[in-house]
ZAMARGU-4260 file (C-alpha; in steps of 0.2 Angstrom, whole numbers, plus 5000, padded with zeros to 4 digits):
<rodrens>
0) 4489/4928/6491 | 4485/4947/6492 | 4469/4953/6501 | 4453/4949/6492 | 4441/4961/6500
5) 4427/4957/6488 | 4426/4938/6488 | 4409/4931/6490 | 4407/4913/6496 | 4400/4901/6483
10) 4388/4887/6487 | 4394/4869/6486 | 4382/4854/6488 | 4389/4838/6484 | 4379/4824/6493
15) 4365/4837/6497 | 4373/4843/6513 | 4371/4862/6509 | 4356/4870/6501 | 4359/4879/6484
20) 4348/4889/6473 | 4341/4880/6458 | 4337/4883/6439 | 4336/4902/6434 | 4337/4908/6452
25) 4354/4899/6454 | 4360/4908/6438 | 4354/4925/6444 | 4362/4922/6461 | 4379/4918/6453
30) 4379/4931/6439 | 4373/4946/6449 | 4387/4946/6462 | 4400/4943/6448 | 4393/4957/6438
35) 4392/4969/6453 | 4410/4964/6457 | 4416/4968/6439 | 4407/4985/6438 | 4414/4990/6455
40) 4431/4984/6453 | 4433/4992/6436 | 4426/5008/6442 | 4437/5008/6457 | 4453/5006/6446
45) 4447/5019/6433 | 4440/5033/6443 | 4443/5047/6447 | 4460/5044/6439 | 4467/5028/6431
50) 4477/5016/6443 | 4480/5016/6461 | 4497/5025/6463 | 4504/5043/6460 | 4520/5051/6464
55) 4521/5065/6476 | 4536/5077/6480 | 4542/5079/6498 | 4551/5095/6497 | 4544/5113/6492
60) 4548/5119/6474 | 4539/5135/6473 | 4553/5148/6473 | 4568/5151/6462 | 4579/5146/6477
65) 4570/5130/6480 | 4571/5125/6462 | 4590/5128/6462 | 4591/5117/6478 | 4580/5103/6470
70) 4589/5103/6454 | 4604/5113/6447 | 4615/5119/6455 | 4611/5113/6472 | 4608/5095/6468
75) 4627/5093/6464 | 4631/5094/6482 | 4622/5078/6488 | 4629/5070/6472 | 4647/5074/6478
80) 4643/5068/6495 | 4637/5051/6488 | 4653/5049/6478 | 4663/5052/6493 | 4652/5040/6504
85) 4640/5028/6495 | 4630/5025/6511 | 4626/5044/6510 | 4613/5039/6497 | 4602/5034/6511
90) 4603/5051/6519 | 4600/5062/6504 | 4588/5051/6493 | 4572/5041/6495 | 4582/5024/6492
95) 4580/5019/6510 | 4561/5019/6510 | 4559/5013/6492 | 4554/4995/6487 | 4553/4988/6469
100) 4538/4976/6466 | 4544/4966/6451 | 4536/4953/6441 | 4536/4944/6424 | 4518/4940/6425
105) 4520/4922/6424 | 4510/4917/6439 | 4497/4930/6443 | 4485/4927/6457 | 4474/4912/6452
110) 4475/4918/6434 | 4491/4910/6428 | 4503/4917/6415 | 4495/4934/6411 | 4511/4942/6405
115) 4518/4957/6412 | 4506/4970/6406 | 4490/4962/6413 | 4499/4960/6430 | 4501/4978/6432
120) 4485/4981/6443 | 4491/4967/6455 | 4508/4975/6456 | 4501/4992/6459 | 4490/4984/6473
125) 4505/4977/6481 | 4513/4994/6481 | 4497/5001/6490 | 4499/4988/6503 | 4517/4992/6507
130) 4512/5010/6509 | 4496/5007/6519 | 4503/4994/6531 | 4521/4999/6533 | 4523/5017/6526
135) 4535/5011/6513 | 4535/5018/6496 | 4534/5005/6482 | 4535/5006/6463 | 4528/4992/6452
140) 4540/4986/6438 | 4533/4973/6425 | 4547/4965/6415 | 4546/4957/6398 | 4561/4944/6399
145) 4565/4930/6387 | 4573/4919/6401 | 4575/4919/6420 | 4593/4925/6417 | 4587/4940/6407
150) 4575/4944/6421 | 4589/4943/6434 | 4600/4954/6424 | 4587/4967/6422 | 4583/4968/6440
155) 4601/4968/6445 | 4604/4983/6433 | 4590/4993/6441 | 4593/4988/6459 | 4604/5004/6464
160) 4587/5014/6463 | 4579/5004/6477 | 4582/4999/6496 | 4574/4982/6493 | 4567/4970/6480
165) 4550/4962/6482 | 4548/4948/6468 | 4530/4944/6465 | 4520/4932/6455 | 4534/4922/6446
170) 4530/4904/6442 | 4540/4889/6449 | 4553/4883/6446 | 4560/4899/6439 | 4555/4909/6455
175) 4568/4899/6465 | 4582/4902/6454 | 4578/4920/6451 | 4577/4924/6470 | 4593/4915/6474
180) 4603/4923/6460 | 4598/4940/6465 | 4601/4937/6483 | 4619/4932/6479 | 4621/4946/6467
185) 4614/4961/6477 | 4618/4968/6494 | 4600/4974/6497 | 4585/4963/6504 | 4577/4952/6490
190) 4562/4942/6494 | 4550/4932/6484 | 4534/4935/6494 | 4524/4921/6486 | 4537/4909/6494
195) 4542/4917/6511 | 4527/4928/6516 | 4516/4914/6513 | 4527/4901/6522 | 4529/4912/6537
200) 4511/4915/6539 | 4506/4897/6537 | 4520/4892/6549 | 4513/4903/6562 | 4495/4898/6560
205) 4500/4880/6560 | 4509/4881/6576 | 4495/4890/6585 | 4482/4877/6577 | 4493/4862/6583
210) 4493/4870/6601 | 4475/4871/6601 | 4473/4853/6594 | 4485/4846/6607 | 4498/4841/6594
215) 4516/4843/6591 | 4525/4848/6575 | 4538/4835/6576 | 4526/4821/6577 | 4512/4826/6565
220) 4509/4819/6547 | 4506/4832/6534 | 4500/4832/6516 | 4504/4847/6505 | 4495/4849/6489
225) 4504/4861/6477 | 4523/4859/6473 | 4525/4878/6467 | 4533/4892/6476 | 4521/4893/6491
230) 4521/4874/6494 | 4540/4871/6493 | 4544/4886/6504 | 4532/4882/6517 | 4538/4864/6519
235) 4556/4870/6520 | 4552/4882/6534 | 4542/4869/6543 | 4556/4857/6542 | 4567/4871/6549
240) 4555/4873/6564 | 4555/4854/6568 | 4544/4845/6556 | 4550/4827/6552 | 4554/4827/6533
245) 4548/4808/6533 | 4531/4813/6538 | 4528/4824/6523 | 4518/4819/6507 | 4519/4832/6493
250) 4506/4830/6480 | 4504/4838/6463 | 4491/4835/6449 | 4499/4818/6446 | 4498/4812/6464
255) 4511/4810/6478 | 4528/4814/6471 | 4537/4798/6474 | 4551/4797/6461 | 4564/4810/6456
260) 4558/4807/6438 | 4540/4811/6442 | 4545/4827/6451 | 4540/4843/6442 | 4556/4852/6446
265) 4572/4849/6456 | 4567/4859/6470 | 4554/4845/6475 | 4569/4833/6478 | 4570/4835/6497
270) 4551/4830/6498 | 4551/4815/6486 | 4543/4801/6495 | 4545/4782/6495 | 4528/4779/6502
275) 4516/4767/6492 | 4502/4780/6494 | 4499/4787/6476 | 4483/4797/6476 | 4478/4812/6486
280) 4464/4801/6494 | 4477/4788/6499 | 4489/4801/6505 | 4477/4810/6516 | 4470/4795/6526
285) 4476/4797/6544 | 4485/4814/6541 | 4485/4827/6554 | 4487/4842/6543 | 4481/4846/6525
290) 4489/4862/6517 | 4482/4866/6500 | 4490/4879/6489 | 4484/4873/6473 | 4466/4873/6466
295) 4448/4874/6471 | 4438/4859/6477 | 4452/4846/6478 | 4448/4840/6496 | 4432/4830/6496
300) 4421/4826/6511 | 4427/4808/6510 | 4445/4813/6511 | 4441/4825/6526 | 4432/4811/6535
305) 4448/4800/6533 | 4460/4812/6542 | 4466/4809/6560 | 4456/4815/6575 | 4457/4834/6578
310) 4463/4838/6560 | 4470/4855/6553 | 4465/4860/6536 | 4473/4875/6527 | 4463/4877/6511
315) 4472/4892/6504 | 4468/4892/6485 | 4460/4909/6481 | 4447/4914/6478 | 4440/4897/6479
320) 4447/4885/6492 | 4451/4867/6491 | 4435/4863/6501 | 4421/4875/6505 | 4423/4880/6523
325) 4404/4877/6527 | 4405/4860/6520 | 4421/4856/6530 | 4413/4861/6546 | 4398/4852/6543
330) 4408/4836/6540 | 4420/4838/6555 | 4416/4846/6572 | 4434/4843/6578 | 4442/4853/6564
335) 4452/4869/6563 | 4451/4877/6546 | 4460/4892/6538 | 4458/4899/6521 | 4465/4913/6511
340) 4449/4923/6511 | 4443/4938/6521 | 4425/4932/6523 | 4429/4917/6534 | 4439/4915/6550
345) 4458/4912/6550 | 4463/4921/6535 | 4481/4916/6530 | 4486/4932/6521 | 4504/4937/6519
350) 4500/4955/6521 | 4503/4950/6539 | 4522/4948/6535 | 4529/4956/6519 | 4527/4974/6524
355) 4535/4972/6541 | 4549/4961/6534 | 4554/4975/6522 | 4551/4989/6535 | 4563/4980/6547
360) 4576/4976/6534 | 4576/4994/6528 | 4576/5002/6545 | 4593/4993/6549 | 4599/4993/6531
365) 4600/4974/6531 | 4610/4966/6517 | 4597/4952/6515 | 4582/4945/6523 | 4589/4929/6532
370) 4582/4914/6541 | 4583/4922/6558 | 4572/4936/6552 | 4559/4924/6545 | 4559/4914/6561
375) 4557/4929/6571 | 4542/4934/6561 | 4534/4917/6564 | 4536/4919/6583 | 4529/4937/6583
380) 4513/4931/6574 | 4511/4916/6585 | 4513/4927/6601 | 4502/4942/6594 | 4488/4930/6591
385) 4487/4926/6610 | 4486/4944/6615 | 4470/4953/6619 | 4462/4960/6604 | 4460/4979/6604
390) 4442/4987/6602 | 4447/4995/6586 | 4451/4978/6578 | 4434/4971/6583 | 4425/4987/6576
395) 4435/4985/6559 | 4429/4967/6557 | 4411/4969/6565 | 4415/4957/6579 | 4410/4958/6597
400) 4424/4947/6603 | 4440/4939/6596 | 4451/4928/6607 | 4464/4915/6603 | 4455/4899/6598
405) 4449/4888/6584 | 4442/4903/6574 | 4456/4915/6579 | 4474/4908/6576 | 4482/4923/6568
410) 4480/4942/6570 | 4469/4951/6559 | 4477/4960/6544 | 4470/4977/6550 | 4477/4975/6568
415) 4488/4991/6570 | 4499/4982/6582 | 4507/4972/6568 | 4518/4986/6562 | 4527/4988/6579
420) 4526/4971/6586 | 4531/4961/6571 | 4543/4974/6564 | 4552/4975/6581 | 4554/4956/6582
425) 4562/4955/6564 | 4573/4971/6567 | 4580/4963/6583 | 4584/4947/6573 | 4592/4956/6559
430) 4604/4965/6572 | 4608/4950/6582 | 4612/4939/6566 | 4624/4952/6560 | 4616/4958/6544
435) 4611/4975/6549 | 4622/4990/6543 | 4615/5001/6557
</rodrens>
């Protein structure tokens, strides 16, 4: 769920609770922002030069001597040093600050299986975020692979180039197998951000929301809609943090996943339920928490009304959430709501995490990104949300005041404290858990 800086809220009015334009005016209202967005986005990506990335050099190469140092014969000296000590590659090349953003294009944003070529603008965008938020160089790589095994083999073969591998927009269930296979095969950090960046951000937001609602993770009942990468990874992490597995109902398009034969893939197995509840409406009755990582407009007003007192709703489908935020707040005044969008409070956005996970991992040359680092990231976000918000953050978001509360359960993505605060927490966890090389 990358940043969506240009999303516009849409009007929803089931049961007449919100006013919407009608007739020709409605068509114009819907079409003009869409047309404006298309023109603006295409112009942004095309001008003044195509794409969002370029390669720049970091050493002077303007004289004969500099040229001989940059290439032959001078370049042979660091080659010899690396042959003698492979770790010297981090001293003499860009490997230690370089991340590969790699996809097969099978699950791109909300667009589905676009294929590798059409995924390239998204992967370039991810590289931009790595540089902007954590000062990491990143290269996008789009892979045409006939099988998960072929994808794994391709990534493993090119891995010596990079300090870390960010897997992106790979469909479940292949994403689980691909990530695990690469973690086992490589000795550099590998992370499927759609799984873990999302899970960490949701976990931090949920802990703060539960505190505000006077509830405890170990006692709540939770409904998760979406059995893909984000949903499964989030439930795994929440169980690690203390959520009772018996209090989880996982829902896909067929309803509550109740039997192994119904589960869309084997990674759902820990969350198969024996509950007699079958539909989403049945599942959500009396639930404390709804997490949606699936599709727009799945949560109805009636479903929201049936939830427990002081409910928490994370409607994270992008760009259109599982319930319109205005409709949700009009339905329940005891609600804490989060979305994946920038234009509503409480944006759950994994840009709060993935740049700093990799920044920390590369700083200490971690062999992997382990559970200790992920849990440290959760704690860091939880704590930072409770700190006073700097004036420059208020200015960036056009706010007069932001403070820990129902409309501020996570730090804002443009908060400059994230880089130091979150990175240091993760770095410390990497060192203490024994996976740091330096």
